[in-house]
N, C-alpha and C positions, 0 to 999 in steps of 0.2 A: 457675633454678631447674627440677628432673625435677617433671613432675606424672605421671609414670603410675603407675599402680595398684600398692599395694605385693602384694605375694606374701601377705604375713603381716600381721594385724593384733590388735595384741594389748592391751588392753584392763586396765590396772592402776590401783589407788592407791594412796598413801601414806595410811597408817592411823595412829594414836597420839596419845596425849597434848598438850596446848599445851606448846607452846617447845620441844620434844625435837630441833627440826631438820627436821623434813619439809620446810617451805619451803626451808631451804637447798639440800638435797637435789633439791627441784626445781629449783632456779635455777643450783645448779652444774652437774646432768646437762643442761637445756633449753637454757641462755646461758652457763653457763661464768663465771657473776659472780653475787655471794650479793644476798641481801635479806634485812633482818630486819621488816618490812615481816608483823607478823601474819594469816593467811588468813582473808578473811570469805568466809563458808560453802565454798565448792570455785575452783580455779583448775584450768585443763586446757590443757595443749599436747601438738600429735603431735612426735614425732621418729622419722626414720628412721634405720636402721642398716643396713649391708648385712652380712648375716652367712649364713656356709654356701652364699655365693649367692643368695641370696635377699635381696630387699627388704622390711626385716622395718618394719614402724610399729608403734611403743609409742607408744600414747594415754595419756596419762600425767595423773592427777587427784592434784591436791594438795588435800587434806581439812583444815578447821579443825580441830582439836583442842577448843576450848573446849565445855561443858557445852551453851551455849544453841542451838550449831549443830548438835549431833546428832545429831535428829532429819529436818533434810536432810541432813548428810552421808550417815547411813544408806540416803536413799532414791537414789545414785548406787552402793550396793553390788549392788543386781543384775545390772547389767551389765560385771560386772569379773572377770577370770580371776584376777591376780595381784594379791596384796596386798602391799606392801611397809609390814611390820610395824615403827614404828621406835619407839626408849628413848633415852633420854641416859641412857652409861654412869656421869654422876655424878650420878646423880636414881631412886635405888632407886623412887620413889614411880612415876616414868615407868615402869620395871620391872614391879614390881608391875601396874601396868593392864593389862599384855600380857594377861592370862588374861582380861578382861573384851573387850575388843577381839577375841579370838580366838572369843568367844562370841558378840557381836555378828554378826563375818563370818558364821559358821555359822548365827545365824537367820533372817540378810538374803539367803543367798544359796544360789539353789537347785541349781545347777549346782555341777560338782567348779570346785575353785580350787586357787591353788599359793600358799604364804604363802614369803616372803623376812624374816628376822628380822636384822632391822640396827641396831647397835649403833652410834651416833653420837655423834661428839665422843672418838674414840677416841684420839685427838692427845693429849689431858689427860695430866698425869702420873699414873700409875698410885695414886699416894698417893691422886688427888682420885676414883678410881674408887669410888662405893659398890653395882658392880655384878661380880664376876670373870667372868674368862672363861670359869671353870667353873661357872656358876653360868649364863650365855649356852647355853652349851651343854649342859648338865642340863635346863633348860626346854626349846629345842628337842628332845633325844630323847624326853622322857615327851610332846612334843606331836606326834611324826612329823614333825617340821619335818627333813628332809635336812642333812644336814651340809653340801651343797653351797651350800644356801640360806642360811647363817649369813655375816653381816658384817658388820664391823668398819669404819666411814668414817667421814675427819673431814672433812664438806660443808664445813666454812668455812675450812681450810686449802688456801691458792689453790695454793697446786702440790702437793695429793693428787690421784692420778688413781683414787684406789679409787672413787667413786662410778659414774663412766663405768666401769670396768672393772666392776663388781656388776651395771651393767644391761646391758652387753654379753654377760657368761658368763652372765648368766642368758637373753638370749634366743638365743645360740648349742644352750644345754641344751637349749630349746623347740623348736627347729630340728632339732638331734639326733633329738630326740622324736618327732618327726612321724608316725612311722607309730605309735606308740603312741597318741596324742593323737586323741580323738574328736571330732567337731567340738561345741563349747560354746553352740549357737546364737546365735553372736553374738559370745560371748566372746573366742572368736579365729578370724576369719576365714581362711579361704583364698582 
């Protein structure tokens, strides 16, 4: 196991309502497996990727979506640079809740941050979708979320590489933008 210090550390959190698939995304990316156990409070695990010649450690927090854990979850937002905002394409209420989550993130974050918008369970037939691709892109556009940060994934599909690709692509754009990023007080460490 490589114990050298990474060139870059990026702190990230999966955020969204209960049962949208945050833990499935976490498990798929970190362990390449699935767990259907709800998260109690928060769970954490790092993963290092080699990106653009740099070792980039993503410190990924999986947060509980249940109302009773929200005050606990919000205490972790202060140290996060990358918010992975997740909803279920087949559950309209989880999409409607995104505006609330963005408000909470803005209230609890004092430094700059980046948001990935993740439409999970995108492998379901579009007849089961309650949120269209057009709705998702319009939401992102209205809130200033870059098109490169909008992803449609299927974390529960064992043969779907989209979750790992999403994180690698995002880390690659962070590395490309290093010249433009200012130090974030530990949110991104170099």
